[in-house]
N, C-alpha and C positions, 0 to 999 in steps of 0.2 A: 504494500500500500504506500501511496505517496504521503508526504507530510500533510498535505491538504486533506486527503481522505481520512487519515488518522484523526486530524483535528475535528472534522465533521462527524465522524463515527463516534468518537469518544467525548465530543463536546468539550474540547480542551483547546486553549489558544496556542498559536505558534510560539508565542513568547514563553508560555509555560513549558512547552516541550524543549525549547532552547535552554530554559533554566535547568530542566532535568539533565540535559546534555552537559551543560556547564558544571553541574554538580557531580557528574560522572555516574548518574543513575541509569542512563539509557544512551544508546547511540544508534545512528542510522546503520542499516545493514547493507546499504549500497546506494547507487544512483541509477536512474533510468537514462535512456538515450538523450533526454532533454536536460539532464543534469539535476533533475529533481531528486531530493532525498527519498529513499525507500526504507520501509520498516517491515520486517517479517512478523509473523503471528506471535512469536515469542516477545518481540519488542512491543507489539501492540498490547499484549497481556500485561507486560511490565508497566507500561504507561498507564493502563487502566488501574493497576494496583497502586501505583504512586498517587494517582488522582483520588482514589478511594481513601487512602491514608490521609491525604490533605483534607478531604472533606470531613474526616473524623477529627481534624484539628491538629494533626501532627505536622511539625515543621520539616523542612527539607533536611535539616541536620538529623532529626529523629528518624526520618525515612531512610537516610543514608546509612544509619547505624543498624537498621533492621531489615533492609530490603533483601540482603543475602544471608541473614542470620538464621540459625537453626529455628525450627518451629517453636520450641519452648520459649526462646527469647521473644519472638514475634508475639506469641500468645500472651506473655506477661505484659508487654507494652500495650497490646490491644485491650487487655483486661483493665489495666490502669486507666487507659484513655476512656473506656466505657464508663468506669466509675466516675471519672471527672465529668463526663457528659451527663450522666444521670443527676449528679449534684447540680450542674448548671440548669438542667431541665426543671428540676424541682424549684430552683430560684426563679426561673422564668414563669413557671406555673403560679407561684406566689405573687409575682409582680402583676401577672395578668388578672388574677383574682382581685388584688387590691385595686387595680385600675378599673375593673368592672364595677367594684363597689363605689368608687368615686363617681363613675359615670352615672350609676343608678341614683346616687345621692344628688348629683347635679340635675338630673332629669326631674326628680321629685321637687327640688327647689324651684325649678322653672314652672312646674305645674301649679304652684301655689300662687 
């Protein structure tokens, strides 16, 4: 696949993939006759994994440390990140609840 196809398929920007390349996380597997970068299925899967890790909130440095690590290391990092996300979600739920209470109170004040 070309860089453009990878970007469209995985919904990731060219700049992001260039950042992954600069960090040594992925590299093109070749070039086509027009000089466009090509990526094989293994590189595509790796880019998808990197993107997923980023969506979980891991930094490029974190990803660099786990991308080729043994499964146990990856599992530990992911478990810690999930715990962090659960705490953040609980905080967000509390904020949403509080905001809704304020909205309701403001509605009631306007009705008077």
